C-alpha positions in Angstrom: -3.9 -8.1 -18.9 -3.5 -7.9 -15.2 -2.4 -4.5 -14.0 -1.8 -2.8 -10.7 -0.9 0.8 -10.9 0.2 2.6 -7.8 0.4 6.4 -7.3 0.6 9.0 -4.6 4.1 8.7 -3.4 6.5 11.6 -3.0 8.8 13.5 -0.7 7.3 14.4 2.7 8.7 15.7 6.0 8.6 13.6 9.1 5.1 13.9 10.6 3.5 14.5 7.3 0.9 12.5 5.4 0.5 10.8 2.1 -2.3 8.8 0.5 -1.4 6.0 -1.9 -3.7 4.6 -4.5 -3.6 1.4 -6.5 -5.9 0.9 -9.5 -6.5 -2.7 -10.5 -7.6 -4.1 -13.8 -7.7 -7.4 -15.6 -8.9 -9.6 -12.8 -11.7 -9.8 -10.2 -10.5 -7.2 -7.8 -13.5 -7.3 -5.5 -13.0 -11.1 -4.9 -9.3 -10.8 -3.9 -7.6 -9.9 -0.6 -5.0 -7.3 -1.2 -2.0 -5.9 0.6 0.5 -3.0 0.6 4.1 -4.2 0.8 7.2 -2.0 0.9 10.9 -2.4 0.2 13.5 -0.1 1.6 16.8 0.3 -0.2 19.0 -2.8 0.5 16.3 -4.6 2.4 13.7 -7.3 1.7 10.0 -6.9 1.2 7.8 -6.1 4.2 4.0 -6.6 4.2 2.7 -3.4 5.7 -1.0 -4.0 5.7 -3.7 -6.3 4.3 -7.4 -6.1 3.6 -10.0 -8.8 2.9 -11.9 -8.9 -0.4 -14.9 -7.1 1.1 -12.8 -4.7 3.2 -14.1 -5.8 6.5 -10.9 -7.3 7.9 -7.6 -5.5 8.0 -4.2 -6.1 9.5 -1.1 -4.0 10.0 2.5 -4.6 10.9 3.2 -3.3 14.4 5.4 -0.4 13.2 2.6 1.3 11.3 -0.4 0.5 13.6 -2.2 3.7 14.5 -0.6 5.6 11.7 -1.6 3.9 8.5 -5.1 2.9 7.3 -5.8 0.6 4.5 -9.1 0.7 2.6 -10.6 -0.2 -0.8 -13.4 0.8 -3.1 -14.5 -2.2 -5.0 -16.7 -0.1 -7.2 -13.6 1.7 -8.5 -11.2 -1.3 -8.4 -9.0 0.8 -6.2 -6.9 0.1 -3.1 -5.8 2.9 -0.8 -3.2 3.4 2.0 -3.6 6.5 4.1 -0.3 7.2 5.8 -0.1 9.7 8.7 2.7 10.8 11.0 5.2 9.5 8.6 8.7 8.6 9.9 12.1 8.5 8.2 12.0 4.7 8.5 8.9 4.6 6.4 11.0 5.5 3.4 10.6 2.8 0.8 9.1 1.8 -2.5 5.4 0.9 -1.8 3.7 -1.8 -3.9 0.1 -3.0 -3.9 -0.1 -6.8 -4.2 -2.6 -9.6 -4.5 -2.4 -11.8 -1.5 -2.9 -15.2 -3.2 0.1 -14.9 -5.6 2.0 -11.7 -4.5 1.6 -10.2 -7.9 2.4 -6.6 -7.5 2.6 -3.4 -9.5 5.5 -1.2 -10.4 5.5 0.6 -7.0 5.6 4.2 -5.9 8.5 5.9 -4.0 7.8 7.3 -0.6 10.6 9.4 0.9 10.3 10.8 4.4 13.0 13.4 5.0 13.6 16.8 6.5 
């Protein structure tokens, strides 16, 4: 059974940091490009960041460049998103997703508020 299980979300003040994790199982994680996508209340999905299967190529939406860092540990089947200098507009449910079919996990809530 394919599973993507996100964790690490929570409530943080503006300027704070969070590190999201996503543990994958049931498929060849190390062979698949992955992404973090988010959905704010009442809005559509937004691809925040992507990483190649080997981790050597990454990309970011302009709004998070310089603040977020995507990484992966293929030995642990785990995808990460380090989020620094968080802003209120980063509030959303964050999902990890496989690039080739957009299969995603259940998500983790990130709320940035003072």
